C-alpha positions in Angstrom: 89.9 71.0 53.5 92.2 68.8 51.5 91.2 65.9 53.8 87.5 66.6 53.3 87.9 66.9 49.5 89.9 63.7 49.4 87.4 61.5 51.2 84.3 63.2 49.9 85.4 62.5 46.3 85.5 58.8 47.1 81.8 59.1 47.9 81.0 61.2 44.9 80.3 64.2 47.1 81.6 67.7 46.2 82.4 70.0 49.1 82.8 73.8 48.8 84.7 75.7 51.4 83.3 79.0 52.6 84.9 81.5 54.9 82.6 82.9 57.5 83.6 84.9 60.6 81.9 83.6 63.7 82.8 84.0 67.4 83.8 80.5 68.5 82.7 79.9 72.0 85.4 78.5 74.3 84.2 75.6 76.4 85.5 72.5 78.0 83.0 70.4 76.1 84.1 70.3 72.4 80.7 69.1 71.3 79.1 72.3 72.5 81.8 74.3 70.5 81.1 72.3 67.4 77.3 72.7 67.7 77.5 76.4 68.3 79.8 76.8 65.4 77.5 74.9 63.0 74.4 76.8 64.1 76.2 80.1 63.9 77.5 79.5 60.4 74.0 78.4 59.3 72.5 81.6 60.6 74.8 83.6 58.4 74.6 81.4 55.2 71.1 80.0 55.5 72.3 76.9 53.7 73.1 73.3 54.9 76.5 73.5 56.6 79.2 71.1 57.8 81.8 72.4 60.2 84.8 70.6 61.7 86.1 71.2 65.2 89.1 69.6 66.9 89.8 69.3 70.6 93.2 68.3 71.9 93.7 66.8 75.4 96.9 65.9 77.2 96.3 63.3 80.0 99.6 64.3 81.7 98.2 67.9 82.0 94.8 66.9 83.3 93.2 67.1 79.9 94.6 70.6 79.1 93.8 72.3 76.8 90.8 70.4 75.6 88.2 72.6 73.9 90.4 75.7 74.5 93.1 74.5 72.0 92.3 77.2 69.4 93.4 80.0 71.8 96.2 78.0 73.5 97.8 77.2 70.1 97.7 80.9 69.2 99.3 81.8 72.5 101.9 79.1 72.9 104.9 78.5 70.7 106.3 75.1 69.7 108.9 75.5 72.5 106.2 76.3 75.0 104.4 73.0 74.1 107.7 71.1 74.5 108.3 72.7 77.9 104.8 71.8 79.1 105.4 68.1 78.4 109.1 67.8 78.9 109.1 66.6 82.5 106.1 64.3 82.0 106.4 60.6 81.6 103.1 60.4 79.7 103.6 62.0 76.3 100.2 61.1 74.9 97.8 63.5 73.3 94.2 62.8 72.4 92.4 64.4 69.4 88.6 64.5 69.4 87.6 65.5 65.9 83.9 66.4 65.3 82.0 67.2 62.1 78.7 69.0 62.8 76.0 69.2 60.2 73.1 71.6 60.4 70.5 72.4 57.7 68.1 74.6 59.8 66.2 71.6 61.0 68.5 68.6 61.4 71.5 68.8 63.6 73.8 65.8 63.6 77.4 65.3 64.8 80.1 62.7 63.9 83.0 62.3 66.3 86.2 60.3 66.0 89.0 60.0 68.6 92.6 59.6 67.6 95.7 59.2 69.8 99.2 60.6 69.3 102.3 61.4 71.2 104.8 64.2 71.6 108.2 63.7 69.9 111.6 64.8 71.2 112.3 67.5 68.6 110.1 69.7 66.4 109.8 68.6 62.7 108.0 70.3 59.8 106.9 73.9 59.2 103.2 74.0 58.5 100.2 74.1 60.8 99.8 75.4 64.3 102.7 75.5 66.8 102.0 72.1 68.5 101.8 70.3 65.1 105.6 70.3 64.8 105.9 68.2 68.0 103.0 65.7 67.7 102.9 62.4 65.8 99.5 60.6 65.6 99.3 56.9 66.0 99.8 55.1 62.6 101.9 58.0 61.3 105.7 58.3 61.2 105.6 62.0 60.6 104.6 65.0 62.7 101.3 66.7 61.8 103.4 69.5 60.3 105.4 67.2 58.1 102.1 65.7 56.8 100.7 69.2 56.2 103.9 70.1 54.4 103.2 67.4 51.7 101.6 68.8 48.6 99.2 65.9 48.2 98.6 65.2 51.9 96.7 62.0 52.4 96.5 60.3 55.8 95.6 56.8 56.6 92.0 55.8 56.8 91.8 56.7 60.5 92.4 60.3 59.6 89.0 60.4 58.0 86.8 58.5 60.4 84.5 61.4 61.2 84.2 62.2 57.5 83.3 58.7 56.6 80.7 58.6 59.4 79.1 61.8 58.0 79.3 60.6 54.4 77.7 57.2 55.2 74.8 59.0 56.8 74.6 61.8 54.2 74.7 59.6 51.1 72.0 57.3 52.6 69.7 60.4 52.6 68.7 60.1 56.2 68.4 63.8 56.7 
């Protein structure tokens, strides 16, 4: 939410976070997850909605866990993630970050892909278990270390999907 508020403020857009319980489908296609989530939240709120969904893929593990990361991150510890990748030469991880907008009529998605790698030792305390062992390209800190900062701000690539949405939204193309 801090990321969304940071970049939205630069566009003069105010965002409000709401908490809604929805069953998130599990699927190998992260775009199907994002669309289902947006439509489900709209059905509950009956107001224009923007949701974010992240999918994480490890090439050395055949793309695992992909769209299943939410459950996998809850099941596996930081050590488990380290053990999964320990014997692999390819330490890359790929983040597909999607913002999905739905207002009851218009559905639109905005997706950005970022790359990162596993580090040798866990660092940081915040965020999901894998966040302590992943550094995204362009960063020198793990995701957890960045989350630990009180005024977390990433580089511009952290906000690509937000900027795509805001460019579209502020042009009034809905």
